N, C-alpha and C positions, 0 to 999 in steps of 0.2 A: 504494500500500500504506500503510495507516494504522498508526501507532504508538498503542497503547492503554496508558494508565497508569491505575492505580487509586489515587486519593487524592493528596494534596499531597506526601507524602514521595517517592513514585515520580516525580512531576513534577519535583521539585527535582533529582533525580539526572540528569535530561536536560539540564540547563543546559550550554550550549555545543555541543549536538548538532545535526547536520544532520537535518532532518525529512524530507528527500527532495523529490520532485517529484510534483505532482498529475497527474491525467489532463488531456488537452486538452479545452477546451470551445470551441464556435464562437460567435462574436459575430455574430448575425444582425441584419438590418434590423428584424425584429419586436421583438427584445430592445431595440434602440436606440430604436425608436418608443415602446415601453412605458415605458422609462425617461424619455423626453421627456415623455410624458403625466403620469407620476407627479411629475415635478419642475417642469413648466412651461417647460422649456428646449427650445424648438422651433427652435433656430438651424438654418438651412438646411444647414450643413455636416454635420449629423447626420441630418436627416429629409427632405431633398429630394435623392433620388438623381440626378436629371437635372442639377440645378444643381451638385451636389457633384462630378460628373464633370469639370466645367469649373474646379473650385476647385484649391487648392494641393496636394491629396493625390490627385486623380484619382478619388476615390470618397468616399462618405459615411464618416465616422469615428465611433467610439464617443465618448461624453462621457468625459472623464478620470475624472469621479466615478463613472460606470458601471463603468469598469475597476476603480477602487478598490473599489467595492461588491462586486465579484466575489471579492475577497480572502477573505471569510468562507466562502462555499461551497467554494472551492478549499482553504482552510486546514483545514476540517473533514475533508477527505479525508486529511490528513496526520497529525493529532493528535486522538485521542479521549481526553478526560479524564473518567474515571468516578469514582464515589465522592465527588463534591462536590455541594453543594446548589445553588450558583449560579455561573453563568458570565456575565461582563460584559465587553463591549468598553469599554475605559477611555480609549482615545484613540490618537493618532498623534504620534510625535516628528518624523518626516520623511516627506515624500511628494514625489516628482518624477515627471513624465510624459515621459521622454526620446523616446518614439516613439508616433505615433498608431496606433490599432487600426482598420484599415479593415474595413468590413463584409465578412463572410465569413471573416475571419481566425480562427485558433484561438489560444487563449492557455492558459497553465498557470502554476502557482505553484511556485517553488523557494524553500524557506524553511529558516531556521536558528533554533533556540531560543537566542538570544544570552544571555539572562539570566533568572534566576528569583530574585525577592527577596520576603522576607516583608513582608506588610502586616497590619494588625489583622484577625484572623479568617480570613486566607488568604494567598495569594501573588499577586504580579503577575509576568507574564511579558512579556519583550520579544522580539519576533520580527522578525528581519531577513528581508524578503521581496523577491523580484523576480518580477514577472508578465511572462513571456516571450511573444513573438509567434513562432509557428512560422515558421521561415525568416528571422526578423528579425535584423538586426545589433545592435540595441539593444532593451532591454526596454521594454514599454509603461508599466510603473510600477516604481519602487523605493520601498520604504517600510519604516518601523519602526513596528510595531503594538504596542500595550499591551493586555493583557487581564488580568482578575482572576478568580480562582477562589476560592470560599469553601467551607469544610468545614461 
């Protein structure tokens, strides 16, 4: 379920709020292979299912940066900011990958709007997020993301 806000003033009022949990998405071998092709990272642990079965995780795993890149589509399920002219990914303060995402796993995002601060022409938000693995004891990724919204 998405939270929709209209404009920067409504966004500011959400500071400190839990944004909820996204839907689950499956991380398929096709998605991993497509990411490998896009980035040129064809390490066997990601793209060679037979060899990966013999590796340390018993199956191919998603690239950490693939998992990180899924933050945006998962996040857009949680917060819809309308009434602004521009939305920009500004960066990351922290990122860790505590647990690998095996092919066929499902992941989702749990997020909190930790901070909203004014910047020239708009606001910058800090989102604390955890990308969870269904049935996993540890998250696939924990991160602090920065985005800017301009009016």
